[in-house]
C-alpha positions in Angstrom: 0.0 0.0 0.0 1.4 3.5 -0.8 2.5 5.6 2.1 0.1 8.3 3.3 1.2 11.9 3.7 0.2 12.1 7.3 0.3 9.8 10.3 -2.7 9.2 12.5 -3.4 12.7 13.8 -5.5 11.5 16.7 -2.6 9.5 18.0 -0.1 12.3 17.3 -2.3 14.9 19.1 -2.7 12.6 22.1 1.1 12.2 22.3 1.7 16.0 22.0 -0.8 16.8 24.7 0.5 14.1 27.1 4.1 15.3 26.6 3.2 18.9 27.2 1.2 18.1 30.3 4.1 16.0 31.5 6.6 18.9 31.2 4.3 21.3 33.1 3.5 18.8 35.8 7.1 17.7 36.3 8.0 21.4 37.0 5.0 21.8 39.3 5.8 18.7 41.2 9.5 19.1 41.5 10.3 22.9 41.8 10.2 23.0 45.7 12.2 19.8 46.1 14.8 20.9 43.5 15.2 24.3 45.1 15.7 22.7 48.5 18.1 20.0 47.5 19.9 21.5 44.5 19.2 25.3 44.9 17.7 25.3 41.4 13.9 25.1 41.2 14.2 24.6 37.4 16.6 21.7 37.6 14.2 18.8 36.8 12.3 21.0 34.3 15.4 21.7 32.3 16.3 18.0 32.3 12.8 17.0 31.3 12.8 19.6 28.5 16.1 18.3 27.1 14.8 14.7 27.1 11.5 15.8 25.6 13.2 17.6 22.8 15.6 14.7 22.2 12.6 12.3 22.3 10.7 14.5 19.8 13.7 14.4 17.5 13.9 10.6 17.8 10.1 10.4 17.2 10.5 12.3 13.9 13.3 10.1 12.8 11.3 7.0 13.6 8.4 8.5 11.7 10.5 9.0 8.6 12.3 5.6 8.5 10.2 2.7 7.2 9.3 0.5 10.1 9.8 -2.6 8.0 13.5 -2.2 8.3 13.2 -3.1 12.0 12.3 -6.7 11.1 15.9 -7.3 10.1 17.3 -5.6 13.2 15.3 -7.6 15.7 18.1 -9.8 16.9 20.9 -7.1 16.9 18.7 -4.8 19.0 17.8 -7.6 21.3 21.4 -8.7 21.8 22.4 -5.1 22.4 19.7 -4.7 25.1 20.9 -8.0 26.7 24.5 -6.9 26.8 23.4 -3.6 28.5 21.4 -5.5 31.0 24.5 -7.5 31.9 26.7 -4.4 32.0 24.3 -2.6 34.4 25.3 -5.2 37.0 29.0 -4.6 36.6 30.9 -1.7 38.3 32.1 0.9 37.4 29.5 1.4 34.7 26.6 0.5 37.0 25.2 3.3 39.0 23.7 2.0 42.3 20.7 4.0 43.5 18.7 3.1 46.6 20.3 -0.4 46.7 19.4 -1.2 43.1 21.5 -1.4 39.9 19.2 -0.3 37.1 21.2 2.5 35.5 24.3 2.8 33.4 26.3 6.0 33.9 27.9 7.5 30.8 29.4 10.8 31.9 26.6 13.2 33.0 23.9 10.9 31.4 22.2 7.9 33.1 20.3 5.3 31.1 18.1 2.5 32.2 18.6 -0.6 29.9 15.4 -2.2 31.0 13.5 0.5 29.0 15.3 -0.5 25.8 14.9 -4.2 26.6 11.1 -3.9 26.6 11.0 -2.2 23.1 13.7 -4.6 21.8 11.6 -7.6 22.9 8.5 -6.2 21.2 10.5 -5.8 17.9 11.9 -9.3 18.2 8.5 -10.9 18.9 6.9 -9.0 16.0 9.5 -10.4 13.6 9.4 -13.9 15.2 5.6 -14.2 15.1 5.6 -13.0 11.5 7.9 -15.9 10.5 6.3 -18.5 12.8 2.6 -17.8 12.4 1.9 -21.3 11.1 3.7 -22.9 14.1 2.5 -20.7 17.0 0.1 -23.4 18.2 3.0 -25.8 18.6 4.8 -25.4 22.0 8.2 -26.7 21.0 8.5 -25.2 17.5 6.5 -22.1 18.1 6.5 -21.0 21.7 9.6 -22.3 23.3 12.1 -19.8 21.7 10.2 -16.5 22.4 9.4 -17.7 26.0 13.1 -18.5 26.6 14.2 -15.1 25.2 11.6 -13.3 27.4 12.6 -15.4 30.4 16.3 -14.5 30.0 15.6 -10.8 29.8 13.1 -11.0 32.7 15.7 -12.7 34.9 18.4 -10.1 34.1 15.9 -7.3 35.0 14.8 -9.1 38.1 18.3 -9.4 39.6 18.8 -5.6 39.4 16.2 -5.9 41.2 13.2 -4.5 39.2 10.1 -6.6 39.6 7.9 -4.0 38.0 9.6 -3.9 34.7 10.1 -7.7 34.8 6.4 -8.3 35.2 5.7 -5.7 32.5 8.0 -7.5 30.0 6.3 -10.8 30.8 2.8 -9.4 30.4 3.6 -7.9 27.0 5.1 -11.2 25.9 2.0 -13.2 26.8 -0.3 -10.6 25.3 1.5 -10.7 21.9 1.6 -14.5 22.0 -2.2 -14.6 22.7 -2.9 -12.1 20.0 -0.9 -14.2 17.6 -3.1 -17.2 18.3 -1.1 -19.1 20.8 -3.4 -21.7 22.6 -4.7 -20.3 25.9 -4.0 -23.7 27.7 -0.3 -23.4 27.0 -0.1 -19.8 28.3 -2.3 -20.7 31.3 0.0 -23.6 32.2 3.1 -21.4 31.9 1.5 -18.8 34.2 0.6 -21.4 36.7 4.1 -22.8 36.7 5.6 -19.4 37.1 3.5 -18.2 40.0 5.5 -20.1 42.7 8.7 -18.4 41.4 7.1 -15.0 41.6 5.9 -15.8 45.1 9.4 -16.9 46.0 10.9 -13.7 44.6 8.5 -11.7 46.8 9.2 -13.8 49.9 13.0 -13.6 49.6 12.9 -9.8 49.4 11.5 -8.3 52.6 10.7 -5.0 51.0 8.5 -6.7 48.4 6.7 -8.6 51.1 6.1 -5.3 53.0 4.6 -3.8 49.8 2.1 -6.7 49.7 1.1 -6.4 53.3 0.9 -2.6 53.0 -1.2 -2.9 49.9 -3.7 -5.0 52.0 -3.7 -2.6 54.9 -1.7 0.7 54.5 -2.8 1.9 57.9 -1.0 -0.9 59.7 2.2 1.1 59.2 1.1 4.7 58.3 4.6 6.2 59.1 6.5 3.4 57.4 5.7 1.3 54.4 2.1 2.6 54.2 3.2 6.3 54.2 3.5 6.8 50.4 0.1 5.4 49.4 -1.6 7.3 52.2 -0.1 10.5 51.1 -1.1 9.7 47.5 -4.7 9.2 48.6 -4.6 12.5 50.5 -3.4 14.3 47.4 -6.1 12.7 45.2 -8.8 13.3 47.7 -8.0 16.9 48.4 -8.1 17.8 44.8 -11.9 17.6 44.6 -13.6 18.2 41.2 -11.6 21.1 39.9 -8.3 20.9 41.9 -6.3 23.4 43.9 -4.7 24.8 40.8 -1.4 24.3 39.1 1.5 24.7 41.6 -0.8 24.6 44.6 -0.3 21.0 45.7 0.4 20.6 49.4 1.4 16.9 49.4 4.4 17.6 47.1 5.9 19.8 49.9 8.0 16.9 51.2 5.0 14.7 52.1 4.6 12.6 49.0 7.8 10.7 48.0 8.6 10.5 44.3 6.1 13.2 43.6 7.6 14.1 40.2 8.3 10.5 39.1 6.2 7.4 40.0 3.5 9.3 41.9 3.1 12.4 39.7 -0.5 11.4 38.9 -1.4 12.1 42.6 -0.1 15.6 42.1 -2.2 15.9 38.9 -5.3 14.8 40.9 -4.6 17.3 43.6 -3.8 20.3 41.4 -6.1 19.6 38.4 -8.8 17.7 40.3 -11.0 14.9 39.2 -11.7 16.5 35.8 -8.0 17.1 35.1 -7.1 13.6 36.1 -9.9 12.2 33.9 -8.6 14.3 31.0 -5.2 12.7 31.3 -6.8 9.2 31.4 -8.9 10.1 28.4 -5.7 11.1 26.4 -4.2 7.7 27.2 -7.5 6.0 26.2 -7.3 7.8 22.8 -3.7 6.7 22.4 -4.5 3.1 23.1 -7.6 3.2 20.9 -5.7 4.5 18.0 -2.7 2.3 18.6 -4.9 -0.8 18.6 -6.7 0.5 15.5 -3.3 0.9 13.7 -2.3 -2.6 14.7 -5.5 -4.2 13.5 -5.4 -2.3 10.2 -1.7 -2.6 9.5 -0.8 -3.7 5.9 1.4 -6.7 7.0 1.8 -9.1 10.0 5.0 -7.5 11.2 3.5 -4.0 11.3 0.4 -5.5 13.1 2.4 -7.3 15.8 4.7 -4.3 16.2 1.9 -1.8 16.6 -0.1 -4.0 19.0 3.0 -4.8 21.0 3.9 -1.1 21.4 0.3 -0.2 22.3 0.1 -3.0 24.9 3.4 -2.0 26.4 2.3 1.6 26.9 -1.1 0.6 28.1 0.3 -1.9 30.6 2.7 0.7 32.1 -0.1 3.2 32.3 -2.5 0.9 34.0 0.1 -0.3 36.5 1.2 3.2 37.4 -2.4 4.4 37.8 -3.2 1.3 39.8 -0.3 1.9 42.2 -1.1 5.6 42.7 -4.7 4.9 43.5 -3.9 1.9 45.7 -5.5 -0.7 43.4 -2.1 -2.4 43.0 0.9 -2.9 45.3 3.7 -0.3 44.9 5.9 -0.8 41.9 8.5 1.5 40.5 7.0 2.2 37.0 6.7 5.7 35.6 3.6 7.1 34.0 4.5 7.3 30.2 5.1 10.8 28.8 4.2 12.3 32.2 6.7 11.2 34.8 10.2 12.6 35.1 12.8 10.3 33.7 15.0 10.5 30.6 15.5 6.9 29.4 11.8 6.0 29.9 10.6 9.1 28.0 13.1 8.7 25.2 12.2 5.0 24.6 8.5 5.8 24.8 8.9 8.6 22.2 10.8 6.3 19.9 8.1 3.6 20.3 5.4 6.1 19.5 7.3 7.3 16.4 7.4 3.7 15.1 3.6 3.4 15.9 3.0 6.6 14.0 5.1 5.3 11.1 3.0 2.2 10.9 -0.1 4.4 10.9 1.1 6.0 7.6 0.7 2.7 5.9 -2.3 1.3 7.7 -5.9 1.3 6.4 -7.2 3.8 9.1 
């Protein structure tokens, strides 16, 4: 099919609005903390602007380069992501933060390889499923290889430790295999077999176990492990219908931890109220709707699996973040796409969206 002149403008508009809202809310949520800790209230704003502009440039490049070239690059990108996941565990490149090794330090820039690994896995799975469509219902010939690859990446991410991104990667893998026609009985059996290992990973890490008990009853430890979610609820509840106004959040004043990163949606609820929070959710809904539409109407199987995988990846991270902030899920360290402060997550999300927009130029939408 000949390439259209314009990408899906609904999708593009949702991305622009989410990115713009993210820059504004990162400044609002971080200015006081940045002034107190670094004597520069604009520190996180300047960093977010740099990453947003870099991400916008990468989006435009991904929009111009035919997405079908990625099919040949699936394995090289996957191997590069795997190497980076190994390097993140090896000093001196690794940058330990809060007892975890999730970032590579290259001069003044930090990068989280797990973000690249998720996109790399989606590209690899799209190519694999395109080639193995006729064998996807056979466990040994169709399912064993992608499951082994996903398991290897998941283990490397888990030992950082990063259970949130590990489970996100697994969820995207199973979603794509299901959409490709893999028998539900195989996937159900694998999930059942994996549950004891997930339970063991939680049991062996006391902080994860505390998160589960806190999720059940945050008020059992209101000044300890339950503090963050209680402060998040106070922020969301005090926003009312219309909110306090941009910049007027009280919980960001050293009460709510990670106010400009993982829990930025709580600040949105407090400052923009129920209507503002629902507007952000509506933008994500438009993005997911159009992304699924692009995937279902892509001109070839690779484009379909790639678009669906990227959309499921963004939707999963969004749902997990919103679930954590509202207390519907145990606490996990996943940022809100386009909104939360964070360079590598924003950059990879923008590249992913650029690929999705590229596919939309060829899709029957």
